[in-house]
BABA-896854 format. One line per 8 residues: number of its first residue (from 1); for each residue x, y, z of N, C-alpha, C, CB. Coordinates in steps of 0.001 Angstrom, whole numbers. Glycine has a CB too. Layout:
BEGIN
NUM = X,Y,Z,X,Y,Z,X,Y,Z,X,Y,Z ~ ...
//
This chain:
BEGIN
1 = -43739,-96341,-34431,-43411,-95302,-33463,-44236,-95523,-32202,-43668,-93885,-34052 ~ -43633,-95227,-31101,-44367,-95307,-29844,-45182,-94040,-29642,-43407,-95527,-28659 ~ -46208,-94159,-28826,-47031,-92998,-28512,-46437,-92252,-27319,-48489,-93422,-28219 ~ -47182,-91301,-26793,-46679,-90483,-25686,-46438,-91297,-24413,-47657,-89360,-25392 ~ -46992,-92511,-24337,-46762,-93404,-23201,-45649,-94420,-23476,-48049,-94135,-22850 ~ -45023,-94297,-24644,-43965,-95235,-25008,-44494,-96563,-25489,-43060,-95459,-23847 ~ -45746,-96619,-25932,-46357,-97865,-26367,-46602,-97860,-27865,-47661,-98103,-25626 ~ -46546,-99056,-28458,-46886,-99194,-29866,-47560,-100540,-30076,-45627,-99056,-30766
9 = -48226,-100675,-31190,-48886,-101907,-31572,-48371,-102295,-32952,-50443,-101753,-31562 ~ -48009,-103558,-33107,-47469,-104041,-34380,-48282,-105256,-34812,-45943,-104397,-34257 ~ -48698,-105273,-36064,-49380,-106423,-36643,-48478,-106991,-37721,-50786,-106036,-37220 ~ -48302,-108316,-37707,-47375,-108937,-38644,-47885,-110312,-39042,-45966,-109040,-38035 ~ -47365,-110832,-40142,-47594,-112226,-40488,-46528,-113062,-39796,-47571,-112443,-42036 ~ -46755,-114377,-39697,-45758,-115273,-39104,-44554,-115313,-40033,-46342,-116717,-38870 ~ -43346,-115177,-39479,-42164,-115157,-40356,-41868,-116529,-40954,-40944,-114664,-39582 ~ -41151,-116531,-42070,-40683,-117765,-42679,-39438,-118252,-41956,-40398,-117564,-44177
17 = -38732,-119191,-42575,-37533,-119712,-41924,-36431,-119972,-42942,-37856,-120998,-41157 ~ -35224,-120080,-42419,-34065,-120416,-43234,-33142,-121313,-42424,-33321,-119135,-43708 ~ -32200,-121951,-43091,-31304,-122912,-42446,-30442,-122227,-41394,-30415,-123602,-43490 ~ -30253,-122867,-40295,-29343,-122542,-39193,-29931,-121678,-38094,-28162,-121863,-39731 ~ -31105,-121124,-38277,-31736,-120314,-37229,-33181,-120711,-37061,-31635,-118818,-37553 ~ -33638,-120735,-35802,-35052,-120966,-35520,-35850,-119746,-35996,-35287,-121234,-33990 ~ -37135,-119935,-36166,-37994,-118836,-36611,-37922,-117693,-35607,-39462,-119314,-36789 ~ -37681,-116494,-36130,-37530,-115320,-35264,-37824,-114054,-36052,-36108,-115259,-34657
25 = -37999,-112973,-35335,-38095,-111640,-35928,-37077,-110750,-35233,-39549,-111051,-35800 ~ -36607,-109755,-35946,-35669,-108801,-35368,-36430,-107619,-34791,-34647,-108327,-36421 ~ -35860,-107050,-33765,-36448,-105879,-33125,-35335,-104848,-32952,-37118,-106245,-31743 ~ -35621,-103626,-33341,-34657,-102537,-33142,-35333,-101386,-32424,-34068,-102058,-34494 ~ -34568,-100727,-31577,-35039,-99520,-30908,-34216,-98357,-31455,-34914,-99633,-29336 ~ -34921,-97365,-31986,-34295,-96168,-32550,-34694,-94972,-31684,-34721,-95950,-34052 ~ -33834,-93987,-31609,-34192,-92727,-30954,-33997,-91583,-31932,-33346,-92500,-29670 ~ -34742,-90517,-31706,-34586,-89257,-32440,-34711,-89398,-33947,-33263,-88655,-32121
33 = -35696,-90180,-34417,-35911,-90307,-35860,-36867,-89232,-36339,-36454,-91704,-36215 ~ -36836,-88975,-37626,-37774,-88076,-38275,-38637,-88913,-39202,-37037,-86933,-39051 ~ -39956,-88839,-39023,-40869,-89609,-39865,-40947,-89013,-41253,-42260,-89669,-39240 ~ -40993,-89879,-42253,-41283,-89491,-43631,-42655,-90067,-43970,-40166,-90005,-44638 ~ -43075,-89985,-45229,-44396,-90492,-45606,-44551,-91986,-45329,-44652,-90220,-47074 ~ -43496,-92759,-45570,-43627,-94210,-45413,-42467,-94855,-44656,-43748,-94849,-46763 ~ -41654,-94047,-43989,-40509,-94603,-43281,-40001,-93581,-42260,-39380,-94999,-44279 ~ -38707,-93518,-42079,-38077,-92572,-41172,-36652,-92313,-41645,-38092,-93103,-39711
41 = -36071,-91242,-41134,-34674,-90937,-41425,-33989,-90520,-40123,-34552,-89814,-42511 ~ -32677,-90573,-40130,-31895,-90095,-38999,-32030,-90964,-37777,-32291,-88707,-38658 ~ -31659,-90397,-36662,-31760,-91095,-35400,-30595,-92020,-35134,-33020,-91863,-35355 ~ -30717,-92768,-34060,-29656,-93681,-33646,-30287,-95000,-33214,-28799,-93068,-32493 ~ -29697,-96111,-33635,-30136,-97431,-33182,-29456,-97684,-31850,-29796,-98565,-34234 ~ -30269,-97878,-30793,-29669,-98099,-29470,-29874,-99528,-28965,-30254,-97116,-28466 ~ -30664,-100318,-29705,-30822,-101724,-29334,-31238,-102524,-30559,-31862,-101888,-28194 ~ -30636,-103690,-30746,-31066,-104662,-31745,-31202,-105997,-31045,-30062,-104746,-32949
49 = -32312,-106650,-31222,-32534,-107943,-30583,-33368,-108842,-31468,-33210,-107766,-29228 ~ -33650,-110040,-30967,-34462,-111010,-31682,-35544,-111539,-30761,-33597,-112160,-32224 ~ -36677,-111849,-31351,-37772,-112479,-30632,-38023,-113826,-31294,-39066,-111581,-30632 ~ -38043,-114883,-30484,-38265,-116236,-30976,-39614,-116737,-30486,-37132,-117184,-30522 ~ -40082,-117845,-31066,-41427,-118334,-30799,-41396,-119779,-30321,-42297,-118211,-32046 ~ -42342,-120138,-29468,-42475,-121481,-28935,-42462,-122516,-30064,-43762,-121601,-28113 ~ -41692,-123586,-29888,-41553,-124582,-30937,-42861,-125289,-31263,-40524,-125590,-30540 ~ -43713,-125548,-30273,-44995,-126202,-30551,-45859,-125346,-31463,-45741,-126494,-29247
57 = -45860,-124034,-31244,-46634,-123132,-32100,-45993,-123071,-33484,-46723,-121708,-31473 ~ -44659,-122991,-33549,-43972,-123010,-34844,-44364,-124234,-35644,-42455,-122975,-34653 ~ -44332,-125400,-35015,-44636,-126657,-35702,-46063,-126653,-36232,-44426,-127850,-34761 ~ -46996,-126182,-35427,-48394,-126136,-35856,-48578,-125193,-37045,-49292,-125695,-34693 ~ -47932,-124049,-37016,-48065,-123084,-38108,-47361,-123583,-39362,-47498,-121722,-37693 ~ -46204,-124201,-39210,-45466,-124717,-40368,-46238,-125819,-41097,-44106,-125249,-39925 ~ -47238,-126416,-40442,-48051,-127463,-41063,-49212,-126892,-41873,-48587,-128403,-39998 ~ -49308,-125541,-41953,-50383,-124899,-42712,-49806,-124213,-43946,-51146,-123876,-41830
65 = -50680,-123951,-44908,-50290,-123226,-46113,-50190,-121742,-45778,-51307,-123471,-47272 ~ -49270,-121009,-46303,-48312,-121339,-47348,-46987,-121903,-46835,-48041,-120128,-48160 ~ -46859,-122093,-45531,-45588,-122531,-44953,-45194,-123929,-45406,-45665,-122491,-43445 ~ -46186,-124761,-45726,-45889,-126110,-46205,-45179,-126089,-47543,-47162,-126920,-46316 ~ -45235,-124976,-48252,-44560,-124854,-49556,-43060,-124614,-49411,-45180,-123717,-50362 ~ -42612,-124208,-48230,-41192,-123934,-47990,-40479,-125269,-47788,-40991,-122991,-46745 ~ -39600,-125626,-48727,-38893,-126910,-48653,-37555,-126797,-47934,-38672,-127464,-50047 ~ -37224,-125603,-47449,-35993,-125416,-46684,-36149,-126076,-45325,-35651,-123909,-46527
73 = -35153,-126838,-44915,-35210,-127506,-43619,-35338,-126460,-42522,-33955,-128390,-43391 ~ -36282,-126681,-41609,-36485,-125753,-40494,-35534,-126100,-39359,-37953,-125792,-40001 ~ -34875,-125096,-38808,-34055,-125275,-37612,-34967,-125133,-36408,-32871,-124243,-37556 ~ -35015,-126162,-35586,-35863,-126136,-34403,-35269,-125211,-33346,-36045,-127554,-33836 ~ -36117,-124714,-32477,-35685,-123816,-31412,-34566,-124448,-30582,-36871,-123450,-30511 ~ -34688,-125730,-30275,-33677,-126422,-29458,-32326,-126539,-30159,-34171,-127807,-29091 ~ -32318,-126373,-31489,-31080,-126474,-32261,-30534,-125115,-32690,-31309,-127329,-33479 ~ -31218,-124045,-32287,-30784,-122703,-32670,-29450,-122384,-31997,-31857,-121646,-32289
81 = -28531,-121813,-32752,-27178,-121552,-32246,-27104,-120381,-31267,-26253,-121288,-33400 ~ -28121,-119519,-31232,-28084,-118357,-30345,-29034,-118458,-29159,-28404,-117126,-31123 ~ -30162,-119123,-29329,-31131,-119222,-28228,-30601,-120180,-27170,-32522,-119697,-28747 ~ -30624,-119761,-25916,-30020,-120547,-24839,-31042,-121226,-23929,-29134,-119664,-24011 ~ -32292,-121343,-24394,-33356,-122002,-23640,-33675,-121268,-22342,-32966,-123437,-23335 ~ -33489,-119951,-22361,-33732,-119151,-21168,-35108,-118525,-21094,-32726,-118090,-21083 ~ -36048,-118995,-21914,-37411,-118464,-21871,-37490,-117022,-22334,-37964,-118572,-20476 ~ -38435,-116284,-21775,-38675,-114905,-22194,-37440,-114032,-22000,-39847,-114319,-21422
89 = -36662,-114302,-20957,-35477,-113472,-20719,-34422,-113657,-21802,-34876,-113796,-19360 ~ -34548,-114708,-22601,-33609,-114944,-23703,-34257,-114752,-25057,-33035,-116339,-23612 ~ -35390,-114084,-25094,-36002,-113722,-26366,-37211,-114529,-26773,-35012,-113833,-27411 ~ -37647,-115518,-25979,-38831,-116289,-26340,-40071,-115449,-26030,-38870,-117655,-25576 ~ -40827,-115134,-27066,-41985,-114255,-26925,-43214,-115059,-26514,-42256,-113497,-28241 ~ -43743,-114830,-25310,-44949,-115556,-24880,-46159,-115102,-25707,-45216,-115329,-23359 ~ -46864,-116074,-26286,-48006,-115785,-27143,-49295,-116288,-26518,-47812,-116410,-28519 ~ -50383,-115580,-26811,-51718,-115985,-26402,-52542,-116212,-27663,-52383,-114915,-25470
97 = -53133,-117403,-27798,-53964,-117712,-28965,-55221,-116844,-28953,-54345,-119217,-28988 ~ -55605,-116354,-30125,-56807,-115528,-30249,-58036,-116354,-30610,-56592,-114448,-31295 ~ -57870,-117660,-30719,-58982,-118550,-31050,-58522,-119990,-30986,-59552,-118229,-32445 ~ -59283,-120873,-31625,-58980,-122303,-31586,-58081,-122760,-32732,-60260,-123090,-31613 ~ -57875,-121909,-33723,-57091,-122262,-34899,-55910,-121307,-35038,-57967,-122233,-36171 ~ -54816,-121799,-35612,-53667,-120904,-35818,-54041,-119743,-36734,-52474,-121683,-36413 ~ -55022,-119942,-37611,-55438,-118857,-38509,-56148,-117731,-37761,-56353,-119402,-39598 ~ -56559,-117982,-36514,-57153,-116917,-35697,-56101,-115942,-35191,-57908,-117516,-34516
105 = -54843,-116380,-35182,-53747,-115511,-34797,-53367,-115619,-33328,-54098,-114107,-35111 ~ -52377,-114826,-32966,-51821,-114794,-31615,-51602,-113351,-31206,-50495,-115598,-31532 ~ -51533,-113145,-29910,-51244,-111825,-29367,-50090,-111965,-28387,-52501,-111199,-28676 ~ -49248,-110975,-28358,-48147,-110944,-27398,-48026,-109533,-26854,-46807,-111408,-28051 ~ -47634,-109434,-25611,-47334,-108147,-25006,-45912,-108218,-24496,-48339,-107790,-23858 ~ -45136,-107219,-24831,-43721,-107211,-24481,-43378,-105847,-23909,-42827,-107543,-25714 ~ -42716,-105848,-22776,-42225,-104615,-22195,-40704,-104605,-22356,-42649,-104482,-20689 ~ -40205,-103545,-22977,-38767,-103407,-23218,-38301,-102146,-22532,-38434,-103370,-24744
113 = -37388,-102297,-21611,-36802,-101136,-20958,-35502,-100773,-21652,-36565,-101404,-19456 ~ -35391,-99533,-22083,-34208,-99094,-22833,-33704,-97789,-22245,-34529,-98925,-24347 ~ -32442,-97762,-21917,-31824,-96534,-21449,-31238,-95795,-22632,-30742,-96822,-20391 ~ -31529,-94505,-22732,-30977,-93704,-23829,-29667,-93014,-23426,-32000,-92656,-24282 ~ -29178,-93306,-22233,-27900,-92729,-21778,-26726,-93457,-22384,-27799,-92769,-20256
//
C-alpha cells in the first residue's frame, strides 16, 4: 500500500525465469482496496505492467546459487517477445548496486503516474 504521499517500498528476491520471456516482475495498481490481516479485498485493478532488468545484471545473478540450479533455458532480454528495447519507457527498471557483489543487492526508484479517471 502507498502512504499518504503515494509512496511505497517493496523488498523482493530476484525473480526466476522460464522459457520465452526475459526475467521480469509484474506490477499492478489497485484502487479502493480494503486491507485484511495478510492481503486485501475489493477494489479495482487500473494498471498491469511488467518491469524487466538489465541483461548484464541478469547474467551476473544467474551465475550465482540458487539460480545456477535452474536448468530451464533463460530467454535473454534481446530475445524477449514483448520488450522492444525502449529502455525505462518500455519497462526496463534502472538499478543501482548496493555494493560490490550481487549478494549486496540493488535499489531502484520508479515513479508511476496513474489516472483513476
